[in-house]
C-alpha positions in Angstrom: -0.2 0.0 0.1 1.3 3.3 -1.0 2.9 5.2 2.1 2.5 9.1 2.5 6.0 9.4 1.3 5.3 7.3 -1.8 2.3 9.6 -2.5 4.0 13.0 -2.0 7.2 11.8 -4.3 4.9 10.5 -6.9 2.7 13.7 -7.2 5.9 15.6 -7.0 7.2 13.8 -10.1 10.2 12.4 -8.2 9.2 8.7 -7.3 11.3 6.9 -9.6 10.6 3.4 -8.5 6.8 3.8 -8.6 6.3 0.3 -10.3 7.1 -1.2 -6.8 3.8 0.3 -5.3 1.4 0.8 -8.3 -0.1 -2.4 -10.3 -0.7 -5.7 -8.9 1.6 -7.2 -6.5 1.1 -10.7 -4.8 1.2 -10.3 -1.1 0.3 -11.9 2.4 -1.8 -9.4 4.4 -3.0 -10.4 7.8 -1.7 -14.1 7.0 -3.9 -14.3 4.0 -2.3 -14.4 0.4 -3.8 -12.4 -2.3 -2.8 -9.6 -4.6 -2.9 -6.0 -3.8 -4.1 -3.6 -6.6 -3.2 0.2 -6.7 -4.0 2.4 -9.4 -3.7 6.3 -10.2 -6.8 7.5 -11.5 -7.2 11.3 -10.1 -10.6 12.0 -11.7 -12.3 8.7 -11.5 -15.6 8.4 -9.4 -15.3 4.9 -9.0 -12.7 2.1 -9.7 -13.3 -1.6 -9.4 -11.6 -4.7 -10.2 -12.9 -6.7 -13.1 -11.9 -10.3 -13.6 -13.0 -14.0 -14.1 -13.8 -13.9 -10.5 -16.7 -11.6 -11.0 -17.6 -12.4 -14.7 -16.0 -9.0 -15.6 -18.3 -6.7 -13.9 -16.2 -5.3 -11.3 -19.0 -2.7 -10.4 -20.1 -4.0 -6.9 -18.9 -3.2 -3.4 -17.0 -6.3 -3.1 -15.0 -5.3 -6.3 -14.4 -1.7 -5.6 -11.1 -0.4 -4.9 -10.9 2.3 -1.9 -9.5 5.9 -2.6 -6.7 6.8 -0.4 -7.8 10.2 1.5 -6.3 13.2 0.1 -4.8 11.4 -3.1 -5.4 10.1 -6.4 -4.8 6.7 -5.8 -7.1 3.8 -5.3 -6.1 0.4 -3.8 -7.4 -2.5 -2.3 -6.2 -6.2 -1.1 -8.1 -9.1 -2.7 -7.6 -12.5 -1.0 -7.6 -15.6 -3.3 -6.2 -13.9 -6.3 -3.2 -15.5 -7.7 -0.7 -15.3 -10.4 -2.1 -15.7 -13.8 -5.4 -14.1 -13.2 -6.3 -11.9 -16.0 -7.9 -8.3 -15.0 -8.9 -5.0 -16.0 -10.0 -2.1 -14.0 -13.6 -0.8 -14.1 -13.6 2.7 -13.9 -16.3 5.3 -13.7 -15.2 8.8 -14.9 -16.3 12.1 -13.7 -19.3 12.1 -16.3 -20.8 8.8 -15.1 -19.7 6.6 -18.0 -18.1 3.5 -17.2 -15.3 1.6 -19.0 -12.6 -1.1 -18.6 -8.9 -0.3 -18.5 -5.8 -2.4 -18.6 -3.3 -1.7 -15.6 -0.9 1.1 -16.9 1.8 -0.8 -14.5 0.8 -4.3 -15.3 4.0 -6.6 -15.8 2.2 -8.8 -18.5 -0.8 -8.6 -20.8 -2.8 -11.0 -22.8 -1.4 -12.3 -26.0 -2.9 -9.9 -28.7 -5.6 -9.3 -29.8 -6.9 -9.7 -26.1 -6.1 -6.8 -23.9 -6.6 -7.6 -20.2 -3.6 -7.2 -18.0 -2.1 -10.6 -16.0 -1.2 -11.0 -12.6 2.5 -11.8 -12.7 5.3 -12.2 -10.3 8.6 -10.7 -11.8 11.0 -11.6 -8.9 12.8 -14.7 -8.7 14.6 -15.2 -11.7 18.3 -16.1 -10.9 20.6 -14.2 -12.9 24.1 -15.3 -14.5 25.4 -12.2 -15.8 27.2 -10.8 -12.6 30.4 -10.9 -14.4 29.1 -9.1 -17.4 27.6 -6.4 -15.1 30.8 -6.0 -13.4 33.1 -5.1 -16.5 30.4 -3.5 -18.5 31.6 0.0 -18.9 30.7 3.1 -21.1 32.0 2.3 -24.5 33.5 6.1 -25.5 36.8 4.4 -26.3 35.6 1.0 -26.8 34.4 -0.8 -29.7 30.4 -0.4 -30.1 28.8 -2.5 -33.1 25.0 -3.0 -32.8 22.8 -5.4 -34.7 19.3 -4.0 -34.8 16.5 -6.5 -34.8 12.7 -6.9 -34.8 12.4 -10.0 -32.9 8.8 -11.2 -34.7 10.5 -11.1 -38.2 14.0 -12.1 -37.5 13.0 -15.5 -37.9 9.7 -17.4 -37.7 8.5 -21.0 -37.3 5.7 -19.9 -39.7 4.4 -16.6 -41.5 2.1 -15.6 -38.6 -0.2 -13.7 -41.2 -0.2 -15.9 -44.2 -0.6 -19.5 -42.7 -3.0 -20.9 -40.3 -1.3 -21.9 -37.0 1.7 -19.6 -37.7 3.8 -19.2 -34.7 6.6 -17.1 -33.5 9.7 -18.1 -31.6 9.5 -17.5 -28.1 12.3 -15.5 -26.0 13.7 -18.8 -24.7 13.6 -20.4 -28.3 15.2 -17.5 -30.0 18.2 -17.3 -27.7 19.7 -20.9 -29.1 19.3 -19.3 -32.6 20.2 -15.6 -32.2 23.3 -15.8 -29.9 25.5 -18.2 -31.7 24.8 -15.9 -35.0 25.8 -12.5 -33.2 28.8 -14.0 -31.7 30.2 -15.6 -34.9 29.4 -12.4 -36.6 31.2 -10.3 -34.2 28.5 -7.8 -32.7 29.0 -6.2 -29.3 25.5 -5.4 -28.9 21.9 -6.2 -29.9 19.1 -3.7 -30.1 15.8 -4.8 -30.0 12.8 -2.7 -31.5 10.1 -2.1 -28.8 9.2 -4.9 -26.6 6.8 -3.2 -24.3 3.1 -4.3 -25.2 1.6 -3.4 -28.2 -1.5 -4.1 -29.9 -0.8 -3.8 -33.6 2.1 -6.0 -35.1 2.7 -3.3 -37.9 3.3 -0.6 -35.5 6.5 -2.6 -34.7 6.1 -1.7 -31.1 6.2 2.1 -31.4 2.5 2.5 -30.6 2.5 1.0 -27.0 -0.3 0.5 -24.6 1.5 -1.6 -21.8 4.9 0.2 -20.7 5.7 -2.3 -18.0 4.6 -5.3 -19.8 7.2 -7.2 -22.0 5.0 -8.3 -25.0 3.5 -11.7 -24.4 4.0 -12.3 -28.3 7.3 -14.2 -27.4 6.4 -15.6 -23.9 6.4 -14.6 -20.3 8.7 -12.1 -18.5 11.1 -14.4 -17.1 11.7 -15.9 -20.6 12.8 -12.2 -21.5 14.9 -12.2 -18.7 16.5 -15.6 -19.9 17.2 -14.3 -23.4 18.9 -11.2 -21.9 20.8 -13.3 -19.4 22.3 -15.6 -22.2 23.1 -12.7 -24.4 25.3 -11.2 -21.2 26.9 -14.5 -20.5 27.9 -14.6 -24.5 29.4 -10.9 -23.9 26.7 -9.2 -26.0 25.3 -6.1 -24.6 21.3 -5.5 -24.9 19.8 -2.1 -25.8 16.1 -1.6 -25.9 14.0 0.8 -28.0 11.9 2.9 -25.6 9.0 5.1 -26.8 8.3 8.0 -24.3 7.2 10.3 -27.0 3.7 9.1 -27.6 1.5 6.1 -27.0 -1.6 4.4 -28.7 -5.2 5.6 -28.5 -6.3 2.1 -28.2 -9.3 1.9 -25.8 -7.8 -0.5 -23.0 -4.9 1.8 -23.0 -3.9 5.1 -21.4 -6.0 7.5 -23.4 -8.4 9.2 -21.3 -7.5 6.6 -18.5 -10.0 8.0 -15.8 -12.5 9.5 -18.1 -10.3 12.6 -18.5 -6.7 13.4 -20.4 -4.5 11.8 -17.5 -1.5 10.6 -19.3 -1.7 12.9 -22.4 -2.1 16.7 -22.7 -5.3 18.1 -22.1 -4.9 20.5 -24.9 -5.5 18.6 -28.3 -2.9 20.9 -30.1 -0.3 19.5 -27.7 -1.7 15.9 -27.2 -2.3 14.9 -30.9 0.4 13.7 -33.1 -1.8 13.5 -36.4 1.0 12.0 -38.7 1.1 8.9 -36.4 -2.5 8.7 -34.9 -1.1 8.6 -31.4 -0.9 10.9 -28.3 1.8 12.7 -26.6 2.6 12.2 -23.0 2.1 15.3 -20.7 5.6 16.0 -19.9 4.6 19.1 -17.5 2.5 16.8 -15.3 4.7 15.4 -12.4 2.7 12.2 -12.1 3.4 11.6 -15.8 7.0 12.2 -15.0 7.2 9.6 -12.3 5.5 7.1 -14.7 7.9 7.5 -17.4 11.2 7.8 -15.8 10.1 4.6 -13.4 9.6 2.9 -16.5 13.1 3.7 -17.8 14.6 2.3 -14.6 12.2 -0.6 -14.4 13.8 -2.0 -17.7 17.2 -1.5 -16.2 16.4 -2.6 -12.7 14.1 -5.8 -13.8 15.5 -6.8 -17.3 19.2 -5.9 -16.9 19.3 -3.9 -19.9 22.6 -2.1 -21.0 20.9 0.8 -22.9 18.1 2.4 -24.4 17.8 4.0 -27.9 15.2 6.8 -27.1 12.5 7.1 -30.1 11.3 10.2 -31.8 13.1 12.7 -29.6 12.6 15.4 -32.2 8.8 14.9 -32.2 9.0 15.6 -28.1 11.3 18.7 -28.6 9.4 20.6 -31.3 5.8 21.6 -30.8 5.3 22.0 -34.7 6.8 18.8 -35.5 5.2 17.4 -38.6 2.1 19.6 -38.1 0.5 22.4 -39.9 0.3 25.9 -38.6 -3.2 25.2 -37.2 -2.1 22.0 -35.5 0.0 23.1 -32.7 0.8 25.6 -30.3 3.7 27.8 -29.4 5.4 27.9 -25.8 5.0 30.6 -23.4 8.0 32.6 -24.9 6.5 32.3 -28.4 8.9 29.4 -29.5 8.5 26.1 -31.1 10.3 24.1 -28.2 8.4 22.1 -25.9 10.1 23.2 -22.7 8.6 20.6 -20.7 9.8 18.0 -22.9 13.2 19.3 -22.5 13.2 19.3 -19.0 12.0 16.0 -18.9 14.6 14.4 -21.1 17.4 16.2 -19.0 15.8 14.7 -15.6 15.5 11.4 -17.5 19.1 11.1 -18.4 20.6 12.6 -15.1 18.4 10.1 -13.1 19.3 6.9 -15.5 23.1 7.9 -15.0 22.9 8.4 -11.2 21.8 5.1 -10.9 23.6 3.3 -13.9 26.7 5.3 -14.6 27.7 3.3 -17.8 24.1 3.1 -19.4 23.7 3.9 -23.1 21.2 6.5 -23.5 20.9 7.1 -27.4 18.7 9.7 -28.9 17.1 9.1 -32.2 17.0 13.1 -32.9 16.7 13.7 -36.6 17.6 17.6 -36.5 20.2 19.6 -35.7 19.3 20.3 -32.4 22.5 21.4 -30.5 23.9 19.7 -27.3 21.9 16.3 -27.5 24.8 14.7 -25.9 26.0 17.6 -23.9 25.9 17.3 -20.2 22.5 18.8 -18.4 24.6 21.4 -16.5 26.0 22.7 -19.7 22.4 23.2 -21.0 22.6 19.7 -23.0 19.8 17.3 -23.0 22.1 14.7 -21.1 22.3 11.9 -23.7 25.6 10.0 -24.3 24.8 9.1 -27.9 22.9 10.3 -30.8 21.9 8.6 -33.9 23.8 10.6 -36.9 20.8 11.0 -39.1 22.7 13.4 -41.3 25.3 10.9 -42.0 22.8 8.3 -42.8 20.8 10.4 -45.2 23.8 11.8 -46.9 25.4 8.3 -47.4 22.4 6.5 -48.6 21.6 9.6 -51.0 25.2 8.9 -52.3 25.5 5.5 -52.8 22.0 5.4 -54.7 23.4 7.7 -57.2 24.3 6.3 -60.7 28.1 6.1 -61.1 27.9 9.0 -63.5 26.2 11.0 -61.1 28.5 10.4 -58.3 31.2 13.2 -59.1 28.5 15.9 -58.8 27.6 14.8 -55.4 30.9 14.1 -53.7 30.0 16.5 -51.0 27.6 14.0 -49.8 30.8 11.9 -48.5 32.4 14.8 -47.2 30.4 17.0 -45.5 29.4 14.7 -42.5 33.0 14.9 -41.2 32.3 18.6 -40.5 30.0 18.0 -37.9 31.1 14.3 -37.0 32.4 15.6 -33.5 29.6 18.0 -32.6 28.0 15.1 -30.8 29.0 11.5 -29.6 27.4 10.0 -32.6 26.3 6.3 -33.8 26.2 5.6 -37.4 23.0 3.9 -38.2 21.8 2.2 -41.1 18.4 1.3 -39.6 15.1 -0.4 -40.2 13.6 3.0 -41.3 15.7 2.9 -44.3 14.7 -0.5 -45.8 11.0 -0.5 -45.8 7.9 0.9 -47.2 9.3 1.2 -50.8 12.9 2.5 -49.9 14.4 -0.8 -51.0 17.0 -2.9 -49.1 20.8 -1.8 -48.9 21.7 -4.1 -51.7 19.1 -3.1 -54.1 19.7 0.6 -53.6 23.0 0.0 -55.2 23.4 0.9 -58.7 25.0 -1.4 -61.7 24.7 -5.0 -62.3 24.3 -7.7 -59.8 28.0 -8.1 -59.0 28.3 -4.4 -58.7 25.6 -4.1 -56.1 27.4 -6.7 -53.9 30.4 -4.4 -54.3 28.7 -1.5 -53.4 27.2 -3.2 -50.3 30.6 -4.2 -49.2 31.8 -0.5 -49.7 28.7 1.2 -47.6 29.6 -1.2 -44.9 33.3 -0.8 -45.0 32.9 2.8 -45.1 30.7 3.0 -41.9 32.9 0.7 -40.2 35.8 2.8 -40.8 34.2 6.3 -40.1 34.0 7.9 -36.6 31.2 6.8 -34.6 29.9 4.0 -33.2 28.1 1.5 -35.4 24.5 0.0 -36.1 23.2 -2.1 -38.9 19.4 -3.5 -39.1 19.0 -7.2 -39.6 19.4 -8.7 -43.2 22.0 -6.0 -44.3 24.9 -8.6 -43.1 24.1 -10.9 -46.0 22.7 -8.5 -48.6 18.8 -9.1 -48.2 17.6 -8.3 -51.9 14.3 -7.4 -51.1 13.3 -4.8 -48.5 12.2 -5.6 -45.2 8.6 -6.8 -45.3 7.8 -6.5 -41.6 5.6 -9.4 -41.4 7.8 -12.3 -42.7 10.9 -13.5 -41.6 14.4 -12.5 -43.3 15.0 -14.5 -46.4 17.4 -16.9 -44.9 17.1 -19.0 -48.1 19.4 -16.3 -49.8 22.3 -18.0 -48.0 22.0 -20.9 -50.4 23.5 -18.4 -53.0 27.3 -18.1 -53.0 27.0 -14.2 -53.4 25.0 -13.9 -50.2 27.0 -16.5 -48.1 30.3 -14.5 -49.1 28.4 -11.2 -48.2 27.7 -12.5 -44.8 31.5 -14.0 -44.7 32.3 -10.2 -45.4 30.4 -8.9 -42.8 31.6 -11.3 -40.2 35.5 -10.6 -41.2 35.0 -6.6 -41.3 33.3 -7.1 -37.6 36.4 -8.8 -36.5 38.6 -6.5 -38.2 36.6 -3.5 -36.2 37.0 -5.2 -32.9 41.0 -5.8 -33.3 41.7 -2.4 -34.5 42.0 0.2 -31.8 42.2 2.9 -34.5 38.7 2.4 -35.5 37.0 3.0 -32.1 39.7 4.5 -29.8 39.3 8.0 -30.6 35.7 8.1 -32.1 34.7 11.3 -30.5 38.1 13.2 -30.7 39.3 15.1 -33.8 42.6 13.5 -33.3 41.2 10.0 -34.4 40.6 11.2 -38.0 42.4 12.9 -40.8 41.7 13.6 -44.3 44.2 12.3 -46.8 42.2 13.4 -49.8 38.6 14.5 -49.6 38.4 16.6 -53.0 39.0 13.8 -55.6 35.4 13.9 -56.8 36.4 13.3 -60.5 37.3 9.8 -59.6 34.9 9.4 -56.7 37.7 8.3 -54.4 38.2 9.2 -50.8 41.2 8.4 -48.4 41.7 9.1 -44.7 43.4 8.2 -41.8 42.1 6.5 -38.6 44.1 6.8 -35.7 44.3 5.2 -32.0 45.6 6.8 -29.0 49.3 5.3 -29.5 51.3 7.5 -32.1 52.0 4.3 -34.6 48.3 3.0 -34.2 47.1 4.3 -37.4 45.3 3.0 -40.5 45.2 4.3 -44.1 41.5 3.8 -45.7 41.0 4.3 -49.5 37.7 3.7 -51.3 37.0 3.9 -54.9 33.2 4.4 -55.4 33.5 3.9 -59.3 33.3 0.7 -61.0 36.8 1.6 -62.9 40.3 0.6 -61.8 42.5 3.3 -60.9 46.0 2.4 -61.6 49.0 4.6 -60.3 46.8 6.1 -57.9 49.1 8.0 -55.4 48.4 9.3 -51.7 50.4 10.8 -49.4 51.0 9.2 -45.9 52.4 10.7 -43.0 55.1 8.3 -42.0 57.8 6.5 -44.6 58.3 3.1 -45.0 56.5 -0.2 -45.9 52.7 -0.6 -45.7 50.7 -3.8 -45.7 47.1 -4.6 -46.8 45.3 -5.0 -43.4 41.9 -5.5 -45.2 40.4 -5.6 -48.7 36.9 -5.7 -49.9 38.0 -7.4 -53.0 39.2 -10.7 -51.7 37.6 -13.8 -53.5 36.3 -14.8 -50.1 34.3 -12.0 -49.9 32.9 -12.3 -53.5 35.5 -9.7 -54.8 37.8 -10.1 -57.8 41.0 -11.0 -56.0 42.7 -7.6 -56.6 45.3 -7.1 -54.0 47.6 -4.2 -52.8 49.8 -6.4 -51.1 52.9 -4.6 -49.6 53.9 -1.3 -50.7 56.8 1.1 -49.8 56.7 4.9 -49.7 58.4 7.1 -52.1 59.8 10.5 -51.2 57.2 12.3 -53.3 55.1 15.1 -51.7 51.4 14.5 -51.9 48.4 15.7 -50.0 50.6 17.7 -47.7 52.9 14.8 -46.7 56.5 14.3 -47.5 55.9 10.5 -48.2 53.6 8.8 -50.5 52.4 5.6 -51.8 51.4 4.3 -55.3 48.5 2.0 -55.3 46.1 0.3 -58.0 42.6 0.6 -56.8 40.1 -2.1 -58.0 36.7 -1.2 -59.2 34.4 -0.6 -56.4 36.8 -1.2 -53.7 38.0 -0.4 -50.1 41.4 -1.1 -49.1 42.9 -0.5 -45.4 46.7 0.0 -45.2 48.8 -0.4 -42.2 52.3 0.4 -41.8 54.6 -2.5 -41.2 56.5 -3.0 -38.0 59.9 -5.0 -37.6 59.0 -8.7 -37.3 61.2 -10.6 -34.8 62.0 -14.1 -36.0 59.4 -16.6 -35.6 56.6 -14.0 -35.6 53.4 -15.3 -37.3 51.6 -13.4 -40.0 49.2 -11.2 -38.4 46.7 -11.0 -41.4 43.0 -11.6 -40.6 41.6 -15.1 -41.3 37.9 -15.5 -42.6 36.1 -18.1 -40.7 33.2 -19.6 -42.0 30.0 -18.6 -40.4 28.2 -21.9 -39.5 24.8 -22.6 -37.6 23.1 -20.1 -39.9 19.3 -19.8 -39.1 17.3 -21.5 -41.8 13.4 -20.9 -42.1 10.8 -20.8 -44.8 10.4 -17.8 -47.2 8.4 -16.9 -50.1 11.2 -15.2 -51.9 11.7 -16.4 -55.2 15.2 -17.9 -55.8 15.2 -16.6 -59.4 15.4 -12.7 -57.7 18.6 -13.8 -55.8 20.0 -15.2 -59.1 18.8 -12.6 -61.7 21.4 -10.0 -62.6 20.2 -6.4 -62.6 22.2 -4.6 -65.2 20.0 -1.7 -65.4 21.5 1.4 -63.5 19.5 3.3 -61.2 18.7 7.0 -62.3 20.1 9.8 -60.4 18.0 11.3 -57.8 18.0 14.9 -56.5 20.7 15.2 -53.9 19.2 15.8 -50.4 20.3 18.7 -48.5 23.1 17.8 -46.1 22.2 18.2 -42.4 23.2 21.4 -40.8 26.4 21.2 -38.5 25.4 21.8 -34.9 28.0 23.9 -32.6 30.5 21.4 -31.5 30.3 20.1 -27.8 32.8 18.0 -26.0 32.2 14.6 -25.0 30.0 14.4 -21.9 32.2 12.4 -19.6 30.3 10.0 -17.2 31.1 12.0 -14.0 29.8 15.0 -15.7 26.5 13.4 -16.5 25.6 12.3 -13.1 24.0 14.9 -11.4 
């Protein structure tokens, strides 16, 4: 039962573990086992418990919850209720209308399309990830390579929409399939698209109803704990998509919860998100702040997640986000900023880092809003990472250009470096870019079938060698040919074809190379970690740059040829004289390339690109080569070149993708499209150190 202190803190907006008092909790009171139900419904005239025990009526005295005096809380202990009981709250609003609502703090929900909450015990799981949690630290100077996935469509037993009896794998079952795959491919983290309960599959979880309920599509809460526990034991971190920007309007959910705007703004111009058909949380209401921040900590506390990707941050910050003039209201100062949402995000990050100093708090923020990853005390929002949407948009706009158009859009490759250090960035190639007619990464590429694969190898190589942490959506690793269908599983059948198997081998080798080379991640957020060699060779569509680790000799030379034309006698300046060896090459035959190799090259004392020494290379068509200066080898030293291990135990499943589409060569070049305007560079902010974020 809530204490006076609980009630005070909740109404103040500072009760950050409110899930421990609200909702349905098994208990023994006066020696009798049962469940205590507590709900916040400030304007309700009556609240009762509706369940199987009373034929879902909930309107009688024996069903009623009692209102705690001088508060907005309703509570009652019901003996005889046990875990597994389905329930809702019968609420009578201030106008006398009666309706049923699911529990906003319910730990579990019925499997869709049913909408009741389920009495559930979430304590008692025996975790085995203590070693992971001890060593897990913030990855500012560590590798961070994220595999983004939609759990329902990564792999399915059957297509759940087109086959009778279709079935999804459970959290437990998917562990045995997913974890070996991620380990073999060398990812450091997996990011799950939202797993909070949601009624509509095709919302992908971004329109939620049960913020404290892990979706029952895949099983019980303890099964999700098992999946995360196993991932941690395999040294894979877990990031969860989290959606505080808006919620679904479905009747059993949060909308008009007590008959009045309770969780949403009372002003429709603030509440409505017309483009999505959802409602915004009221970030100025202290009780909503307690609800949301408690929810964020809940996923860290109960499910041991390592980080959150906070969805749709721009829609929170901007009152006019995707709205016409008549659809929004300016703030008290006449501006477009949602001042309450800004304060909420600052408080959210301050609190999360207070309890979890090494957490990942990633903002999906699509504008040039300054200071997203700057400390709160410096006026920033306090996140420690931001998705670099500008890099993603510019890069994808470039790689979709026909080869003949690329020289005229070279700035799309070079401009992102101008703002690469304005925030702590993650470079995403996400789900949003491979769905709804946008085409898969592979099929965005111009040219022939073989050139498309070479182009995808370049894209992933360019991402891995650019400053910033990495994220790739599922399917991109093996060259999914058709865009993400968001109802069916990935086209695992493509791995019957050599080109796709070699693409997967390339991704695995590239990820392994990334993990081994400190120069690719040790100074991701420092100007000292990157240096252009040549940024202006637009006529040949070639870029070259240096990635640097903290040690003076820890450096990699990256050269990328974005044209399907060989470049013989291509000269680049290098900072040190001596012998350079090929450390990585996208054209190796194991990857589906031509086998062209740079091998070992020695510098010449010819000035180039502002350097006293230079190298002469032959660049294969559509190729990326990474060079590393040779050190003196002692007798008996072994070759340190990477070995490509075959990826084994690949997930297999049914698919409708035609085999012919995997084999057919597409020799038609994509037409050049209008270049997208590059993102505006935000004022540079220094990296928020962990101790600075803690307030």
